[in-house]
C-alpha positions as a Markdown table, in Angstrom:
| # | Residue | x | y | z |
|---|---|---|---|---|
| 1 | Met | 7.9 | 13.6 | -13.8 |
| 2 | Glu | 4.8 | 15.5 | -14.7 |
| 3 | Lys | 2.7 | 14.4 | -17.7 |
| 4 | Ser | -0.5 | 15.8 | -19.2 |
| 5 | Ile | -3.6 | 14.4 | -20.9 |
| 6 | Gln | -6.5 | 16.2 | -22.6 |
| 7 | Val | -10.1 | 15.2 | -21.8 |
| 8 | Gly | -12.4 | 17.4 | -23.8 |
| 9 | Asn | -11.6 | 21.0 | -22.6 |
| 10 | Ile | -9.9 | 19.7 | -19.4 |
| 11 | Val | -6.2 | 19.2 | -19.1 |
| 12 | Ile | -5.2 | 16.7 | -16.5 |
| 13 | Arg | -1.6 | 17.0 | -15.1 |
| 14 | Arg | -0.3 | 14.0 | -13.2 |
| 15 | Ser | 2.8 | 13.6 | -11.1 |
| 16 | Asn | 4.2 | 11.7 | -8.1 |
| 17 | Val | 5.6 | 14.8 | -6.4 |
| 18 | Leu | 4.7 | 18.5 | -6.0 |
| 19 | Asp | 6.9 | 21.5 | -5.8 |
| 20 | Lys | 6.3 | 24.4 | -3.3 |
| 21 | Glu | 4.3 | 26.4 | -5.8 |
| 22 | Glu | 2.0 | 23.5 | -6.7 |
| 23 | Lys | 1.4 | 22.8 | -3.0 |
| 24 | Glu | 0.4 | 26.4 | -2.4 |
| 25 | Gln | -1.9 | 26.4 | -5.4 |
| 26 | Ile | -3.6 | 23.2 | -4.2 |
| 27 | Ser | -3.9 | 24.6 | -0.6 |
| 28 | Arg | -5.6 | 27.7 | -2.0 |
| 29 | Leu | -8.1 | 25.7 | -4.0 |
| 30 | Ala | -8.9 | 23.5 | -1.0 |
| 31 | Ala | -9.4 | 26.6 | 1.1 |
| 32 | Val | -11.9 | 28.0 | -1.4 |
| 33 | Cys | -13.8 | 24.7 | -1.4 |
| 34 | Asn | -13.8 | 24.4 | 2.4 |
| 35 | Arg | -15.2 | 27.9 | 2.8 |
| 36 | Ala | -17.9 | 27.2 | 0.2 |
| 37 | Asp | -18.9 | 23.8 | 1.5 |
| 38 | Gly | -18.5 | 24.4 | 5.3 |
| 39 | Thr | -15.8 | 21.6 | 5.3 |
| 40 | Cys | -12.2 | 21.5 | 6.5 |
| 41 | Asn | -10.6 | 18.5 | 5.0 |
| 42 | Glu | -6.8 | 17.9 | 5.5 |
| 43 | Leu | -4.7 | 16.9 | 2.5 |
| 44 | Phe | -1.4 | 15.0 | 2.5 |
| 45 | Leu | 0.7 | 16.7 | -0.2 |
| 46 | Thr | 3.6 | 14.2 | -0.1 |
| 47 | Asn | 3.8 | 10.6 | -1.2 |
| 48 | Glu | 6.5 | 9.2 | 1.0 |
| 49 | Phe | 4.2 | 6.6 | 2.5 |
| 50 | Asn | 2.9 | 5.2 | -0.8 |
| 51 | Val | 3.8 | 1.6 | -1.5 |
| 52 | Tyr | 4.6 | 2.6 | -5.1 |
| 53 | Pro | 6.4 | 6.0 | -4.9 |
| 54 | Glu | 6.8 | 6.0 | -8.7 |
| 55 | Met | 3.0 | 5.9 | -9.2 |
| 56 | Pro | 1.4 | 9.2 | -10.2 |
| 57 | Cys | -0.7 | 10.2 | -7.2 |
| 58 | Phe | -1.4 | 14.0 | -7.7 |
| 59 | Phe | -3.9 | 14.7 | -10.5 |
| 60 | Arg | -4.7 | 18.4 | -11.2 |
| 61 | Ala | -7.4 | 19.5 | -13.6 |
| 62 | Tyr | -7.1 | 22.7 | -15.6 |
| 63 | Val | -10.2 | 23.9 | -17.6 |
| 64 | Glu | -9.5 | 25.6 | -21.0 |
| 65 | Asn | -11.7 | 27.9 | -23.0 |
| 66 | Gly | -10.3 | 28.0 | -26.5 |
| 67 | Ser | -6.7 | 28.9 | -26.1 |
| 68 | Thr | -7.1 | 30.5 | -22.6 |
| 69 | Glu | -6.3 | 28.4 | -19.5 |
| 70 | Leu | -8.6 | 29.3 | -16.7 |
| 71 | Gly | -6.4 | 27.8 | -14.0 |
| 72 | Leu | -6.7 | 25.0 | -11.5 |
| 73 | Ala | -10.3 | 23.7 | -11.4 |
| 74 | Gly | -9.8 | 20.5 | -9.3 |
| 75 | Ile | -7.4 | 18.1 | -7.6 |
| 76 | Leu | -7.5 | 14.4 | -6.9 |
| 77 | Ile | -4.9 | 12.7 | -4.6 |
| 78 | Ile | -4.3 | 9.0 | -4.2 |
| 79 | Tyr | -3.0 | 7.9 | -0.8 |
| 80 | Gly | -1.7 | 4.4 | -1.4 |
| 81 | Asp | 0.1 | 3.3 | 1.8 |
| 82 | Gln | -1.4 | -0.2 | 1.5 |
| 83 | Glu | -0.8 | -2.8 | -1.2 |
| 84 | Lys | -4.4 | -3.5 | -2.1 |
| 85 | Met | -6.4 | -0.5 | -0.9 |
| 86 | Ala | -6.0 | 3.1 | -2.1 |
| 87 | Glu | -7.6 | 6.2 | -0.5 |
| 88 | Ile | -8.9 | 9.1 | -2.6 |
| 89 | Ser | -9.5 | 12.7 | -1.7 |
| 90 | Ala | -10.7 | 15.2 | -4.3 |
| 91 | Tyr | -11.8 | 18.9 | -4.6 |
| 92 | Val | -13.5 | 20.7 | -7.5 |
| 93 | Leu | -14.1 | 24.5 | -7.4 |
| 94 | Pro | -17.8 | 25.2 | -6.9 |
| 95 | Glu | -18.1 | 27.0 | -10.2 |
| 96 | Gln | -16.6 | 24.1 | -12.1 |
| 97 | Arg | -18.8 | 21.4 | -10.6 |
| 98 | Gly | -21.2 | 19.5 | -12.9 |
| 99 | Lys | -18.9 | 20.0 | -15.8 |
| 100 | Gly | -17.1 | 16.6 | -15.8 |
| 101 | Val | -14.0 | 17.7 | -13.8 |
| 102 | Phe | -14.3 | 15.1 | -11.1 |
| 103 | His | -15.1 | 12.4 | -13.7 |
| 104 | Ala | -12.0 | 13.3 | -15.8 |
| 105 | Leu | -9.8 | 13.3 | -12.7 |
| 106 | Phe | -11.1 | 10.1 | -11.3 |
| 107 | His | -11.0 | 8.0 | -14.5 |
| 108 | Thr | -7.5 | 9.2 | -15.3 |
| 109 | Ala | -6.4 | 8.2 | -11.8 |
| 110 | Leu | -8.3 | 4.9 | -12.1 |
| 111 | Glu | -6.0 | 3.8 | -14.9 |
| 112 | Tyr | -3.1 | 3.9 | -12.5 |
| 113 | Ile | -5.0 | 2.4 | -9.6 |
| 114 | Arg | -5.7 | -0.6 | -11.8 |
| 115 | Phe | -2.2 | -0.7 | -13.3 |
| 116 | Phe | -0.6 | -0.9 | -9.9 |
| 117 | Gly | -2.9 | -3.7 | -8.8 |
| 118 | Tyr | -5.2 | -2.0 | -6.2 |
| 119 | Ser | -8.4 | -3.9 | -5.7 |
| 120 | Glu | -10.2 | -1.7 | -3.1 |
| 121 | Leu | -10.9 | 2.0 | -3.0 |
| 122 | Glu | -11.9 | 4.4 | -0.1 |
| 123 | Phe | -13.2 | 7.8 | -0.8 |
| 124 | Lys | -12.7 | 10.4 | 1.9 |
| 125 | Thr | -15.6 | 12.9 | 2.3 |
| 126 | Glu | -17.2 | 14.9 | 5.0 |
| 127 | Lys | -20.5 | 14.7 | 6.8 |
| 128 | Ala | -20.9 | 18.5 | 6.2 |
| 129 | Tyr | -20.9 | 17.9 | 2.4 |
| 130 | Pro | -23.4 | 15.1 | 1.7 |
| 131 | Ala | -23.5 | 15.8 | -2.0 |
| 132 | Ala | -20.1 | 14.0 | -2.3 |
| 133 | Gly | -21.7 | 10.8 | -0.9 |
| 134 | Asp | -24.5 | 11.0 | -3.5 |
| 135 | Ile | -21.9 | 11.2 | -6.2 |
| 136 | Leu | -19.9 | 8.3 | -4.9 |
| 137 | Lys | -22.9 | 6.1 | -4.6 |
| 138 | Lys | -23.2 | 6.3 | -8.4 |
| 139 | Tyr | -19.9 | 4.6 | -8.6 |
| 140 | Gly | -21.1 | 1.8 | -6.3 |
| 141 | Ala | -19.4 | 3.1 | -3.1 |
| 142 | Val | -21.1 | 2.7 | 0.3 |
| 143 | Leu | -20.4 | 4.3 | 3.7 |
| 144 | Ile | -18.0 | 2.1 | 5.6 |
| 145 | Arg | -16.5 | 4.1 | 8.5 |
| 146 | Lys | -16.3 | 7.5 | 10.2 |
| 147 | Glu | -13.7 | 9.4 | 12.0 |
| 148 | Tyr | -13.2 | 12.9 | 13.4 |
| 149 | Leu | -10.7 | 15.6 | 12.5 |
| 150 | Met | -9.7 | 17.3 | 15.7 |
| 151 | Ile | -7.9 | 20.7 | 15.8 |
| 152 | Trp | -5.8 | 22.0 | 18.7 |
| 153 | Arg | -5.5 | 25.7 | 19.4 |
| 154 | Glu | -4.9 | 25.8 | 23.2 |
| 155 | Lys | -1.2 | 26.5 | 23.8 |
| 156 | Glu | -1.5 | 26.3 | 27.6 |
| 157 | Glu | -2.5 | 22.7 | 27.3 |
| 158 | Ala | 0.5 | 21.8 | 25.3 |
| 159 | Ala | 2.8 | 23.6 | 27.6 |
| 160 | Lys | 1.9 | 21.7 | 30.7 |
| 161 | Asp | 4.7 | 20.1 | 32.6 |
| 162 | Ser | 3.8 | 16.5 | 33.4 |
| 163 | Gly | 6.5 | 16.0 | 36.0 |
| 164 | Ser | 7.3 | 12.7 | 34.3 |
| 165 | Pro | 10.9 | 11.3 | 34.3 |
| 166 | Ser | 10.3 | 10.3 | 30.7 |
| 167 | Val | 11.9 | 12.5 | 28.0 |
| 168 | Val | 10.4 | 13.4 | 24.5 |
| 169 | Arg | 13.0 | 14.0 | 21.8 |
| 170 | Gln | 13.5 | 13.8 | 18.1 |
| 171 | Ala | 14.0 | 10.3 | 16.8 |
| 172 | Gln | 17.5 | 9.1 | 15.9 |
| 173 | Lys | 18.5 | 6.4 | 13.4 |
| 174 | Gly | 19.2 | 4.0 | 16.3 |
| 175 | Asp | 15.5 | 4.2 | 17.4 |
| 176 | Leu | 14.1 | 2.8 | 14.1 |
| 177 | Asp | 14.2 | -0.9 | 15.1 |
| 178 | Ile | 12.3 | -0.5 | 18.4 |
| 179 | Met | 9.9 | 2.0 | 16.8 |
| 180 | Thr | 9.1 | -0.5 | 14.1 |
| 181 | Glu | 8.2 | -3.1 | 16.8 |
| 182 | Ile | 6.0 | -0.6 | 18.7 |
| 183 | Gln | 4.1 | 0.5 | 15.6 |
| 184 | Ala | 3.6 | -3.0 | 14.3 |
| 185 | Glu | 2.1 | -4.1 | 17.6 |
| 186 | Ala | 0.0 | -1.0 | 18.1 |
| 187 | Phe | -1.5 | -0.8 | 14.7 |
| 188 | Gly | -1.5 | -4.4 | 13.6 |
| 189 | Asp | 0.8 | -3.8 | 10.7 |
| 190 | Thr | 3.2 | -6.3 | 9.3 |
| 191 | Pro | 6.9 | -5.7 | 10.3 |
| 192 | Glu | 7.7 | -4.8 | 6.7 |
| 193 | Met | 4.9 | -2.2 | 6.6 |
| 194 | Ala | 5.8 | -0.7 | 10.0 |
| 195 | Arg | 9.4 | -0.5 | 8.9 |
| 196 | Arg | 8.5 | 1.4 | 5.7 |
| 197 | Tyr | 6.4 | 3.9 | 7.7 |
| 198 | Val | 9.1 | 4.5 | 10.2 |
| 199 | Glu | 11.9 | 4.9 | 7.7 |
| 200 | Ser | 9.8 | 7.1 | 5.4 |
| 201 | Ser | 8.9 | 9.4 | 8.4 |
| 202 | Tyr | 12.6 | 9.5 | 9.5 |
| 203 | Gln | 13.8 | 10.4 | 6.0 |
| 204 | Ser | 11.1 | 12.9 | 5.0 |
| 205 | Ser | 11.7 | 16.6 | 5.0 |
| 206 | Asp | 8.0 | 17.1 | 5.5 |
| 207 | Thr | 7.7 | 14.9 | 8.7 |
| 208 | Met | 9.0 | 15.4 | 12.2 |
| 209 | Leu | 9.4 | 12.2 | 14.2 |
| 210 | Phe | 9.5 | 12.1 | 18.0 |
| 211 | Val | 10.0 | 9.3 | 20.5 |
| 212 | Ile | 9.5 | 9.2 | 24.3 |
| 213 | Glu | 12.3 | 7.6 | 26.3 |
| 214 | Thr | 11.7 | 6.0 | 29.7 |
| 215 | Gln | 14.7 | 4.8 | 31.7 |
| 216 | Gly | 16.9 | 4.8 | 28.6 |
| 217 | Arg | 14.3 | 2.8 | 26.5 |
| 218 | Cys | 12.3 | 4.1 | 23.6 |
| 219 | Thr | 8.7 | 3.5 | 24.8 |
| 220 | Gly | 6.6 | 5.3 | 22.2 |
| 221 | Cys | 6.7 | 7.4 | 19.0 |
| 222 | Cys | 4.7 | 10.1 | 17.2 |
| 223 | Cys | 4.9 | 11.6 | 13.7 |
| 224 | Val | 4.0 | 15.1 | 12.6 |
| 225 | Asp | 3.3 | 15.9 | 8.9 |
| 226 | Thr | 4.1 | 19.5 | 8.0 |
| 227 | Ser | 3.2 | 19.4 | 4.2 |
| 228 | Gly | -0.2 | 21.1 | 4.5 |
| 229 | Glu | -1.7 | 24.3 | 6.1 |
| 230 | Arg | -1.7 | 22.7 | 9.5 |
| 231 | Ala | 0.7 | 20.3 | 11.2 |
| 232 | Met | -0.9 | 16.9 | 11.4 |
| 233 | Ile | -0.2 | 14.4 | 14.2 |
| 234 | Phe | -0.3 | 10.7 | 13.2 |
| 235 | Gly | 1.2 | 7.4 | 14.2 |
| 236 | Leu | 1.0 | 8.1 | 17.9 |
| 237 | Cys | 1.6 | 4.9 | 19.9 |
| 238 | Val | 3.1 | 3.6 | 23.1 |
| 239 | Ala | 4.7 | 0.2 | 23.8 |
| 240 | Ala | 2.1 | -2.3 | 25.2 |
| 241 | Asp | 3.8 | -2.7 | 28.6 |
| 242 | Phe | 4.0 | 1.0 | 29.1 |
| 243 | Arg | 0.4 | 2.0 | 28.4 |
| 244 | Gly | -1.7 | 3.5 | 31.1 |
| 245 | Lys | 1.2 | 5.5 | 32.6 |
| 246 | Gly | 0.4 | 8.8 | 31.0 |
| 247 | Leu | 3.2 | 8.5 | 28.4 |
| 248 | Gly | 0.8 | 8.9 | 25.4 |
| 249 | Gly | -0.4 | 12.3 | 26.8 |
| 250 | Gln | 3.1 | 13.5 | 27.5 |
| 251 | Leu | 4.3 | 12.5 | 24.0 |
| 252 | Leu | 1.3 | 14.2 | 22.4 |
| 253 | Arg | 1.5 | 17.4 | 24.4 |
| 254 | Glu | 5.2 | 17.9 | 23.8 |
| 255 | Ser | 5.0 | 17.0 | 20.1 |
| 256 | Val | 2.1 | 19.4 | 19.7 |
| 257 | Lys | 4.1 | 22.2 | 21.3 |
| 258 | Ile | 6.9 | 21.8 | 18.8 |
| 259 | Ala | 4.4 | 21.4 | 15.9 |
| 260 | Ala | 2.5 | 24.6 | 16.9 |
| 261 | Asp | 5.7 | 26.6 | 17.0 |
| 262 | Lys | 6.3 | 25.5 | 13.4 |
| 263 | Lys | 2.8 | 25.7 | 11.8 |
| 264 | Gly | 0.4 | 27.4 | 14.2 |
| 265 | Glu | -2.6 | 25.1 | 14.1 |
| 266 | Val | -2.2 | 21.3 | 14.8 |
| 267 | Ser | -4.7 | 18.6 | 13.9 |
| 268 | Leu | -5.1 | 14.8 | 14.1 |
| 269 | Cys | -7.7 | 12.2 | 13.1 |
| 270 | Val | -9.3 | 9.6 | 15.2 |
| 271 | Glu | -11.8 | 6.8 | 14.6 |
| 272 | Ala | -15.3 | 7.8 | 15.8 |
| 273 | Glu | -15.6 | 4.6 | 17.9 |
| 274 | Asn | -12.2 | 5.0 | 19.7 |
| 275 | Lys | -13.5 | 6.6 | 22.9 |
| 276 | Asn | -10.2 | 6.2 | 24.8 |
| 277 | Ala | -8.3 | 8.1 | 22.2 |
| 278 | Leu | -11.0 | 10.8 | 22.0 |
| 279 | His | -10.7 | 11.3 | 25.7 |
| 280 | Leu | -6.9 | 11.6 | 25.5 |
| 281 | Tyr | -7.0 | 14.1 | 22.7 |
| 282 | Glu | -9.7 | 16.2 | 24.3 |
| 283 | Ser | -7.7 | 16.3 | 27.5 |
| 284 | Cys | -4.7 | 17.7 | 25.5 |
| 285 | Gly | -6.7 | 20.5 | 24.0 |
| 286 | Phe | -8.0 | 19.1 | 20.8 |
| 287 | Arg | -11.6 | 19.8 | 19.7 |
| 288 | Glu | -13.7 | 18.1 | 17.0 |
| 289 | Ala | -13.7 | 20.2 | 13.8 |
| 290 | Thr | -15.4 | 17.9 | 11.3 |
| 291 | Glu | -16.6 | 14.3 | 10.8 |
| 292 | Tyr | -15.0 | 12.4 | 7.9 |
| 293 | Trp | -17.1 | 9.8 | 6.1 |
| 294 | Tyr | -15.3 | 7.1 | 4.1 |
| 295 | Phe | -17.1 | 5.4 | 1.2 |
| 296 | Gly | -15.6 | 2.2 | -0.1 |
| 297 | Cys | -16.0 | -0.2 | -3.1 |
| 298 | Pro | -14.1 | -2.8 | -5.1 |
| 299 | Val | -12.2 | -1.4 | -8.1 |
| 300 | Ala | -13.8 | -4.1 | -10.2 |
| 301 | Val | -17.4 | -2.6 | -9.8 |
| 302 | Ile | -16.4 | 0.7 | -11.4 |
| 303 | Gly | -17.1 | 1.0 | -15.1 |
| 304 | Arg | -14.4 | 1.9 | -17.5 |
């Protein structure tokens, strides 16, 4: 349910879901900011992976001048897929910066971050927009990690026939148990967290879920988020005893082919230090589009 709060001449609307029109409005705002700043951030516009689905996670700022609403001026999104750490992405229109929009968005969101017990924050920014880092340092945040956003546009790469006897198909309910085991081992998640990811992906209308089957056994899985402008690959993993056999590449290529037919462009993120994954993604036609910088700090250091 959407609620509003007035902060000076800024109206903050907060909700835990977005309808189609709201998603399109946010995508247009992000596109304006990306063009102005030379950035290309990806936004998750669904909340199915959040630990607390009832928590408001979409905060939209509207600037008013007297009785006239000027429209959407900024957006802040909380991605809370962990119990103690929440990730934040934010955009403010260039002409509205320096007017307290981000401050109003962030401190409104911070009330909920504290209420739901998060103790750590990560702020997602880009190397191409260093001004964001300067702002975040004022809140006590420091640079903690980097990753690349990679974008695929080479259809001939995805269409390759690997000649493998393994088969890529959409996930079925009977695959969820083995997928949970594979994800927990691959990403170091608890079984409970891995199960939540798998079930949320399976049930979501904004996510396509694929598995690769080898000799009748599910040996890997891959998710594709379709809520934004591009399809985004995430959660790609292969069972430990089947790695090094080319299954990850086959699963990625065939998932990309389907995702591209649906959304056109396809993207994924990878840690800057993960050289093996970088090599795989480049071999499948992905190219680096931007470098994300993550700033982090304890919630307790941020003033009220």
